[in-house]
N, C-alpha and C positions, 0 to 999 in steps of 0.2 A: 576477638570480641568475647565479652562475657556471655555465658549461656542464658537464653531467655526462656520464659515459660512457653510451652507449646500453645499456639492459638490456631483455631480452625474456623474457616468461613467458606461457604459454598461459592463457587464461581457463578457469575450470572450466566443465563442460558446462552447469550450471544458469545461471551468469552469461552464457554465450553464448546461451542460450535467451532471456533477458530482453533481450539486445542485439538479437537478430534479430526480436523481437516488436514493435520500434519501428516505427510506421506514422504517416503524416500525420494519420490520424483518431484515433489514440490513442498519444501519446508516452509511452514508458516512462521517465518522469521523476518522481522524488519531489520534491514542492514543499513548502517549509517557510516559514512567516512568523513572524518575531519582531517584537513592537512594544514601544516604549519611550515613556513619557509625557514623558520629558526628551530633549533633543537629545544625540546621541552624536557625538564627534569623528571625522571620517572618516579622518584621517591615523593616529590611534591605532588605529582599527579595522583599517586596512590592515596596520599593523605586527603586530597580534595574529594576523591571518590568516597572514602570512608566518612568524611564529614558531611557531605551534601547529598550523595546518592543513597547511601545506606540509611539515612534518616527516614526514607520512605519504606514502610514495612514490606511492601510488595517485593522489594529487591532482596529481602531476607526470607522470603517464603517460597516453598516448593509446592508443586501440584501433587496431590495424592488421589488416586482413583479408589472408588469404593468397590468392595467385593460384591455388592448387590447389583445385579444387572440393571442398566439404564439409570442408575443413581448418579446424581450430579457430583463431579469431582470437587475437591476442596483445596483452598489455599491453606497451607499449614506451615507454621514457623519452623525453619530448619535450625534445630537446636545445635547442630554441629556445623553451622555456617563457617566457611573459611574463604576469605576473599581471594586467596591464592588459586582457588579453583575457577575463579571468574575473571581475574585480571592477569593477562599474559604479556610477556616482554620478549619481543623478537627483533632481529635485524633483517632489513630488506636486502635480498641478494643484489649484487651488482647487475646493472648499472644504477640501481636505486631510482629509476625514473617512473613515470606514470604507467607505462606498460608492465613494469615489474610489479608495481602495486596492484594493478588490475589482475595479474595472475594470482596474487595472494588473496585478494578479495574474492575472486572466482573460486578458489579452493575452499575458502571458508563458507561461501554460499552453498556449496555442495555438501557440507557436513551438518549433522544434527547437533542440537544442544543436548546436554546430559539431563534427562528428566528426573534423575534422583536428587537433583539440587535445584536451586532457583534458576529460572530459565533466562539467563542473560550472560553475556560474555563481552569483555573488551580486550582487544589486542593492541598493545602499545608498540608501534613500529618505529624503530630508529633507523636512520640511514636513508630516509626519503629525501634524496638530494642532500642538502645541508640541514634539513629539518626533520620533522616528525609527522607521522600519520597515526590516526586512531581508527580502528575498525570496531564498531559497536554492533552487537547482535542481540536483539530482544525478541522473545517469542510474542506473536500477535495476541495471545490470550492475556498478556499483561495489560495491553491497551493498544489503542490506535495512535497514529502519528500525532493527532491533535493533542492528546493527553501526554504522550511520552516525550515529544520534542522539547517542551518547556522544562521537563524534569532533567533531560540531558544538558540543556543549555545552562541550568542552574550551577553547573560546575565551573562555568566561566567567570572571569573577573567581574565583580560587582553585580552578579546575577543570582546570588545565593538566596534571595527572597522572591525569586520569580515564581516559584510554586511552593507554598507552605506545606509541611508534612500533613498527610491525610490521616486524621485520627480515626480509629476504628468506629467510634460512636457516631461519626458523621458520614461514614462511607455507606453508600446506598446502592441498591441494584439500579442500573441505569434505565432499564425499560421494563418495569415490572408488569403493569396491567396489560398493556397492549401485547407484549410478547407472550404472556401466558395465554391470552385469548387466541393469539396467532398460532400457538402450538396446537391447540385443539382444532383450529380451522385447517391448519396444514395437514393434519392427519385425516380429518373427515373429508377434505376436498380433493385428496390425491386421486381417488378413483373418479370423482366427479370431473376433475380437470381433464382426465383422459377421455371421458365421454364427450366433453365439450370439444376436444380436438376433432373427434369423429363427426360431430354434428355441425362444426364450423360456426358456433355461435359468436355473436359480437360481444366481446367483453370489455370494450372501451369504457373507462370510467371518466365521467365528466368532472373536471377539476372542482367546479363549484359544489359538487355533491360529495367530494372526497372526505372532508372532515366528518360529516354526518355519518357516512358509511363506515368510517373507521370506528366511530363511537359505537356503532351497531354491531361491529365485529364482522361485517360483510366484506370489507375491503380486502382482507387477506385472501379470501377465496377468489375474488375478481382478479387480483394481481397475479396470483398463482396461475390462474387460467390464461391470463395474457402472456405470462412468461412461457407457459407450455406451448402456446400458439406460435411463438417465434421459431422459425426453422433453424437448423444447425448452420453454422458458418460454412462458407464454401471451402473446398479443399484447396489449399495453397501450400507454399513451402513453409508456412508458419504453423501448419497443422500436422499432427502425426503422433506416434508413440513417444512418450517422454522417457528420458533416462535420468540417472542420478546427477551427472555432472552438469554444472552451470558455468556460464561465462558472463563477465561483466565488463562494461566499458563506459566512459563518460566523455562529454564534449568539452571543448574550450569554452570559456566564458563569453556570453553575449551581453551586450549592454541592455539593462532593463529599460532604460529610457528609450532606446531604439525600438524595442519591442512594443513599449507603450505608445510611442509615436506612430508606429505602423498600424497598431490597433485603432487608434483614434482616426487616422486618415481613411481607414477602410470600413469604419463603422462597426467594429467588433470590440471584444475584450481581449486582454492578454491571453486568457484561456482559449478563446476562439481561435486566435492567431496560432498559438502553439499546437492546437489540435490539427489545424489545417496543414501546418508545416510538417508535423509528424506523419500525417496521412500521406503527404507527398513523399516524405522520406521512405516510408514503408513501401510505397508504390515503386520508387526507384530501386529499392533493395530486392523486391520480388522480381522485377524485370532483370536485374543484375544476376539473379540466381536462375534465370531462364524460365520464370513463371509468367503466366498470363494475367493481365490486369484489365483487359477489355471487358466491360460489363460486370466487373467484380466489385462488390462492396463487402467489407468485413465489419465486424463490430468490435468496439472497445468497451470493456467494463471500466466504468469511472466511479470511484468512491465519492460520496456526497456527505459532507459534514452535517450532522443533525443536532449538534450540541447548542447551537445559538451562540450568544456572546460569552457565556460562562463555560470555561473548560471543564469544571467539575472534577470528580474523582477519576482515577485510572479506570481503564476498561475500554470497551468498544461501543461507540455510539455513532455509527455512520451507516448510510444506505449505499446501495449499488444500483447504477443505471447503465443502460446500453446506449452507446452513441455510434451511429453508422459512419463509416469512413469510406467514401467513394474513391477507390484506387484508380478508377478510370477517368477522373477529372483532372486534366493537366493544368488548369488555370487556378493559381493559388488563391486569389481574392474571391473569385466566384465560388470556389470550393469552401472557403472560410464562411461565406454567407450562407451556404447550404447547411454547413455544420452548425452555425450560430442559430439558424431557424429552429432546428430540432432541439438544441440545447435550451433555448428560450422556452420551448414548449415543455421540456422536461422540468424546468424550474417551477412551472405552474401546475405540475401534475403530482400525484401522491406516490409515484413509483418508488422513490428512495425510502420513504417511510415504510412502505409495504415490504420492501426488500429487507429492511432491518427486522421487521416482524418475522419474515420467513427464516432469516438467519437465527433468530432466537428460537423459533420452532425447531430448526434443525438440531440445536443444542439440547433439546428436550426429547427428541424423537429417537426411534430405534435406529440401529446402524443402517438398515436397508433404506429407510426413509431419508436419513441424513445423506446417504450416498446419492439418492435420487435428487435431493436438494442441490448438492454440488454439481450434479450433471445439468440441472436446470440452468445454473449460472454459467458453466464453463464450456459446454458443448456449443453454445450459441455465440461464442466470442473467440477472437484470435489473439487478443492482447489485453493487458490491464494497463491503463494510463492514469497516472496521478499527477496532480499539480499542487505543490506544497510551497506556501509563502514562508520564507525564512526570515530571520532578523534583517531589518532594513539597514542597520549600521554594523560595522565590522566589530566582531568580538575578539577577545584575547584571553589567553591563559597565562598567568604569571608574567604579564607584559608582552607575551609573544602573540602577535596577531594570528587569528584563524584565517588562512588564505582561502579555503574553499570548504563547502559542505555538500555532501551528496547523500540522498536517501533513496532506498528502494523498498517499496512495499512488496510483500510476498504475493505470488499468484497461486491459484489453487486448481485442483482438478486436472483438466486436459489442456489448460492454457500454458503455452511454453514461452511467452514473451511478455516481459514487463518493462514499461517505459516510465520514467519519473522526470518531472520538470520541477526544479527547485530554484527559487530566487533567494539571493543573499547579498547584502551590502551593495545593491545596485547592479548586480550581475545575475544572469540566468544560465544554468547548466542543465543539460539533458543527460540522464543516465539510462543505460540499457542493461537489463539482466535477462538472460535467455537460456533455454535448454541447449546444451552443447551439441546434441544430435540434430536438432532442427535449425538452430542458428549458431553455427560454429564460429562465426566471425562478427560478433556484435559491434566491433569497431567500424565495420562497413556501414552499419545502420547509422552510426554517429557521423561518418563522412557524408552519407546521403542526407542526413539532417542539416549539416552545415551547408551543403550545396543547395538544398531546398530553401533554407533561410536566405541565402544570397539571392536566389530566384525571387523570393517574396519581396525583398527590399527593392530589387530591380523593377518589379512590377509596380510597386507602390510609387516609385519615383516617376513613373509615366502617367500617374493619375492626376 
């Protein structure tokens, strides 16, 4: 590509937070896998990447850190951009099946991206059965799944106009006013929050007052105090010191209509049902590993999209909430209703918006305060769970249908288990990504999930 003039733009505070959370034990990288039952032509794929992905300037920009302490890092045009540093072509070792692909995905999940160049990479994998697989890795500082998935899908047939290029003049900071006020509140209330812990004050924010409190700048302090009041998650086989190596696995396809039907019959949503089934699967896995589940409830961190109907520019614009998972409840429908009750309450609370503000504050704070912010979110949870709605109809590339899509969001801090639910073309799949030292066999969680789903369907049939 011809050399372009160097352009520099500061990262938003939230994007900077995700950049700085990157650690060897938990890479802040979104991992996506596409599979095809038929072989895709590599040269044609490269042309499509150049035509449709690289028109978005973020994919030609690298992150540069300032020499000034606490200064915001910048997006800067990589004037020496070379697509060969980002697009790799490999052959999958025999027997070329899903376990072999899972090994390759696991190896890539364990590796960092090169921060001297734009923070993305695609591995074109031939020999996946008679077809092809694509492993896409994108640093979370580029954007969240809501903004990035449409960009990736734009390389597919007939989807070139799914996301128009984002012009510099129209690109805006995603959460300007609230995040700036939250940064100040985050710093000022850190010691106050610790005092509130000792004094045991009630920091519950009534939903009807939330918007007004946010406008007054008081909501950040209240939310931070509430987060501090949450105790750490109990010690289970899912908690412990993290290592560098990661493991990945994913399930067979479930019928989306079957999940939707089960949700309707039991009075929940698809998300409620999936959380219940995943809770049961984790309970089965903990028991399988010799752990106790009696009286044990763990928390899942769940991202909440705060963009509304408009996707808007790349970047991160989502909050984080905690959902309790009662591992000691063996009845799947009753468990679903317990989970649904708290999720419904969360939907009417300001917690996700406040969490976004805290994330923004972390991106503007000192390293010590940022570390404390990460601890707030991750010591109090054992897993990250995401639910991503994919395209409802089957996509293709050069006439070759996309068989499956799987996405993993990165986990941070001390959390060693990430679980993703993704729907695509009438099917649902569950992916597990885990620290190899804590969960050396994520495929067993997948087996437990499939067993628990069968149990849920059996229970529903008796209603």
